[in-house]
C-alpha positions in Angstrom: 128.4 243.1 249.6 129.2 240.4 247.0 127.0 237.4 246.9 129.0 234.6 245.2 126.2 232.0 245.6 124.5 233.2 242.4 127.2 231.6 240.3 126.5 228.1 241.7 123.4 226.9 240.0 121.9 223.5 239.3 123.0 223.8 235.7 126.6 224.4 236.7 126.4 221.4 239.2 125.1 219.2 236.4 127.8 220.3 234.0 130.5 219.6 236.5 129.0 216.2 237.4 128.8 215.3 233.7 132.4 216.3 233.2 133.6 214.2 236.1 131.6 211.2 234.9 133.0 211.6 231.4 136.5 211.8 232.8 136.0 208.6 234.9 134.6 206.8 231.9 137.6 207.8 229.7 140.0 206.7 232.4 138.3 203.3 232.7 138.2 202.9 228.9 141.9 203.7 228.6 142.7 201.2 231.3 140.7 198.4 229.6 142.3 199.3 226.2 145.8 199.3 227.6 145.2 195.8 229.2 143.9 194.4 226.0 146.7 195.8 223.9 149.3 194.6 226.4 148.0 191.0 226.3 147.1 191.0 222.5 150.3 189.5 221.2 151.7 187.9 224.4 152.8 184.3 224.0 152.8 182.0 226.9 156.1 181.7 228.7 158.0 178.6 227.9 160.8 177.2 230.1 164.4 177.2 228.7 165.1 173.6 229.9 162.8 170.8 230.9 163.7 167.9 233.2 161.9 164.6 233.5 159.9 164.0 236.6 161.8 162.1 239.3 160.3 158.7 240.2 157.7 159.0 237.5 157.5 155.2 237.1 157.1 154.3 240.8 153.8 152.4 241.4 151.3 153.1 244.1 152.1 149.8 245.8 155.8 150.9 246.1 154.9 153.9 248.3 154.2 153.8 252.0 150.6 154.8 251.4 149.5 151.4 250.1 151.0 149.0 252.6 149.0 149.3 255.9 151.1 152.2 257.2 149.1 154.3 259.7 149.6 157.1 262.2 149.2 154.7 265.1 152.1 152.3 264.2 
C-alpha cells in the first residue's frame, strides 16, 4: 500500500507558504508600480471652453434669503 502522506512535510508546507507569500507581494508591488507610472506624467484635465458664472454680481440683499422670507408666509 502506498502512503503518500510522507511527501507532505512541514518543510514542504513552509516552502509553499513562502512561495505564495512572495507571489502576493510581487502582485501588490506590480499594482503599486503600475498606478505610480500611470499617474506620473498625467496633467490635470482642462476644459475646452469656459463660461462666466451666471448672476455672479447679484448681491445677497437681492436674493429672497435676505428679505424676511420664511416658510410660514
